[in-house]
FIKOLZA-1660 file (N, C-alpha, C; in steps of 0.1 Angstrom, whole numbers, plus 5000, padded with zeros to 4 digits):
% residues 60
   i   px   py   pz ch aa at
   1 5012 4990 4999  A  M  N
   1 4996 5002 5004  A  M CA
   1 5010 5015 4998  A  M  C
   2 5022 5014 5006  A  K  N
   2 5035 5023 5006  A  K CA
   2 5034 5028 4996  A  K  C
   3 5036 5017 4984  A  E  N
   3 5040 5022 4973  A  E CA
   3 5028 5028 4961  A  E  C
   4 5018 5020 4964  A  N  N
   4 5005 5028 4960  A  N CA
   4 5004 5042 4962  A  N  C
   5 5004 5045 4975  A  L  N
   5 5001 5058 4976  A  L CA
   5 5013 5068 4974  A  L  C
   6 5029 5063 4974  A  R  N
   6 5039 5071 4965  A  R CA
   6 5033 5072 4955  A  R  C
   7 5027 5066 4946  A  Q  N
   7 5025 5062 4933  A  Q CA
   7 5015 5076 4931  A  Q  C
   8 5006 5079 4939  A  I  N
   8 4994 5088 4939  A  I CA
   8 5003 5101 4943  A  I  C
   9 5015 5102 4950  A  A  N
   9 5020 5115 4955  A  A CA
   9 5024 5122 4940  A  A  C
  10 5031 5112 4937  A  I  N
  10 5040 5116 4919  A  I CA
  10 5032 5118 4913  A  I  C
  11 5019 5111 4913  A  S  N
  11 5008 5117 4901  A  S CA
  11 5007 5132 4900  A  S  C
  12 5003 5133 4917  A  L  N
  12 4999 5147 4920  A  L CA
  12 5008 5158 4917  A  L  C
  13 5019 5152 4923  A  I  N
  13 5031 5163 4916  A  I CA
  13 5033 5167 4900  A  I  C
  14 5029 5155 4896  A  T  N
  14 5029 5158 4880  A  T CA
  14 5017 5164 4875  A  T  C
  15 5008 5163 4879  A  Q  N
  15 4997 5169 4876  A  Q CA
  15 4990 5185 4881  A  Q  C
  16 4999 5187 4896  A  Y  N
  16 4995 5202 4902  A  Y CA
  16 5005 5208 4903  A  Y  C
  17 5018 5200 4903  A  G  N
  17 5032 5208 4905  A  G CA
  17 5032 5215 4918  A  G  C
  18 5032 5226 4923  A  D  N
  18 5034 5232 4933  A  D CA
  18 5024 5228 4945  A  D  C
  19 5014 5230 4937  A  E  N
  19 5001 5227 4945  A  E CA
  19 4993 5215 4946  A  E  C
  20 5005 5206 4944  A  A  N
  20 4999 5190 4947  A  A CA
  20 5000 5191 4962  A  A  C
  21 5009 5190 4972  A  Q  N
  21 5005 5190 4986  A  Q CA
  21 4992 5198 4991  A  Q  C
  22 4986 5213 4984  A  T  N
  22 4972 5213 4988  A  T CA
  22 4964 5208 4984  A  T  C
  23 4966 5203 4974  A  I  N
  23 4951 5194 4967  A  I CA
  23 4951 5183 4979  A  I  C
  24 4964 5174 4981  A  A  N
  24 4963 5159 4990  A  A CA
  24 4954 5168 5006  A  A  C
  25 4961 5180 5011  A  M  N
  25 4958 5188 5023  A  M CA
  25 4941 5187 5021  A  M  C
  26 4936 5193 5010  A  L  N
  26 4919 5197 5008  A  L CA
  26 4913 5181 5010  A  L  C
  27 4919 5172 5002  A  R  N
  27 4912 5160 4998  A  R CA
  27 4912 5154 5017  A  R  C
  28 4921 5157 5026  A  A  N
  28 4922 5147 5037  A  A CA
  28 4913 5154 5043  A  A  C
  29 4910 5166 5046  A  A  N
  29 4903 5173 5052  A  A CA
  29 4889 5174 5048  A  A  C
  30 4885 5169 5035  A  E  N
  30 4871 5165 5034  A  E CA
  30 4872 5153 5038  A  E  C
  31 4877 5143 5039  A  Y  N
  31 4874 5128 5044  A  Y CA
  31 4874 5129 5060  A  Y  C
  32 4881 5136 5065  A  A  N
  32 4879 5143 5079  A  A CA
  32 4867 5152 5081  A  A  C
  33 4863 5157 5076  A  A  N
  33 4849 5166 5079  A  A CA
  33 4838 5153 5078  A  A  C
  34 4839 5144 5070  A  I  N
  34 4829 5134 5068  A  I CA
  34 4831 5125 5079  A  I  C
  35 4843 5120 5086  A  L  N
  35 4843 5114 5094  A  L CA
  35 4848 5100 5092  A  L  C
  36 4855 5102 5078  A  N  N
  36 4860 5086 5070  A  N CA
  36 4876 5088 5076  A  N  C
  37 4878 5081 5087  A  S  N
  37 4895 5080 5095  A  S CA
  37 4906 5076 5084  A  S  C
  38 4899 5062 5080  A  V  N
  38 4904 5060 5069  A  V CA
  38 4912 5066 5058  A  V  C
  39 4902 5072 5050  A  E  N
  39 4905 5077 5037  A  E CA
  39 4913 5089 5042  A  E  C
  40 4911 5097 5052  A  W  N
  40 4915 5109 5060  A  W CA
  40 4934 5105 5059  A  W  C
  41 4937 5094 5068  A  A  N
  41 4949 5088 5070  A  A CA
  41 4955 5086 5061  A  A  C
  42 4951 5083 5048  A  K  N
  42 4958 5076 5038  A  K CA
  42 4959 5093 5028  A  K  C
  43 4952 5102 5031  A  W  N
  43 4956 5114 5022  A  W CA
  43 4967 5125 5032  A  W  C
  44 4966 5123 5041  A  E  N
  44 4978 5129 5051  A  E CA
  44 4988 5122 5049  A  E  C
  45 4991 5110 5049  A  E  N
  45 5004 5104 5047  A  E CA
  45 5008 5105 5031  A  E  C
  46 4996 5110 5020  A  I  N
  46 5005 5108 5010  A  I CA
  46 5005 5125 5009  A  I  C
  47 5001 5133 5016  A  A  N
  47 5008 5148 5016  A  A CA
  47 5023 5151 5023  A  A  C
  48 5021 5141 5033  A  L  N
  48 5035 5139 5038  A  L CA
  48 5048 5136 5028  A  L  C
  49 5039 5123 5022  A  L  N
  49 5049 5119 5010  A  L CA
  49 5054 5130 5000  A  L  C
  50 5043 5140 4996  A  I  N
  50 5047 5147 4988  A  I CA
  50 5056 5157 4994  A  I  C
  51 5055 5158 5010  A  E  N
  51 5065 5174 5011  A  E CA
  51 5078 5164 5009  A  E  C
  52 5084 5155 5014  A  T  N
  52 5093 5145 5014  A  T CA
  52 5100 5143 5000  A  T  C
  53 5090 5140 4990  A  I  N
  53 5094 5142 4973  A  I CA
  53 5099 5156 4971  A  I  C
  54 5092 5161 4976  A  N  N
  54 5099 5180 4973  A  N CA
  54 5109 5182 4976  A  N  C
  55 5116 5178 4991  A  Q  N
  55 5125 5181 4997  A  Q CA
  55 5140 5172 4988  A  Q  C
  56 5136 5162 4986  A  Q  N
  56 5150 5157 4975  A  Q CA
  56 5153 5164 4967  A  Q  C
  57 5169 5167 4972  A  P  N
  57 5177 5167 4957  A  P CA
  57 5171 5167 4940  A  P  C
  58 5173 5173 4936  A  H  N
  58 5166 5166 4919  A  H CA
  58 5182 5169 4913  A  H  C
  59 5180 5158 4905  A  D  N
  59 5191 5154 4894  A  D CA
  59 5194 5166 4881  A  D  C
  60 5201 5169 4878  A  G  N
  60 5201 5177 4868  A  G CA
  60 5207 5188 4862  A  G  C
% end
């Protein structure tokens, strides 16, 4: 599942660029608002993965 979440994070970065983490946080908030703790935790993890990926040095 961890690799699946990483793929989602990478897809969001590819699609939304600098806004990817914001998108993930908004989705997490939507699930938190409807008390869906499983999806909320998933999107919180995706937001953290995006932050980690964005902090890694880029080759080139």
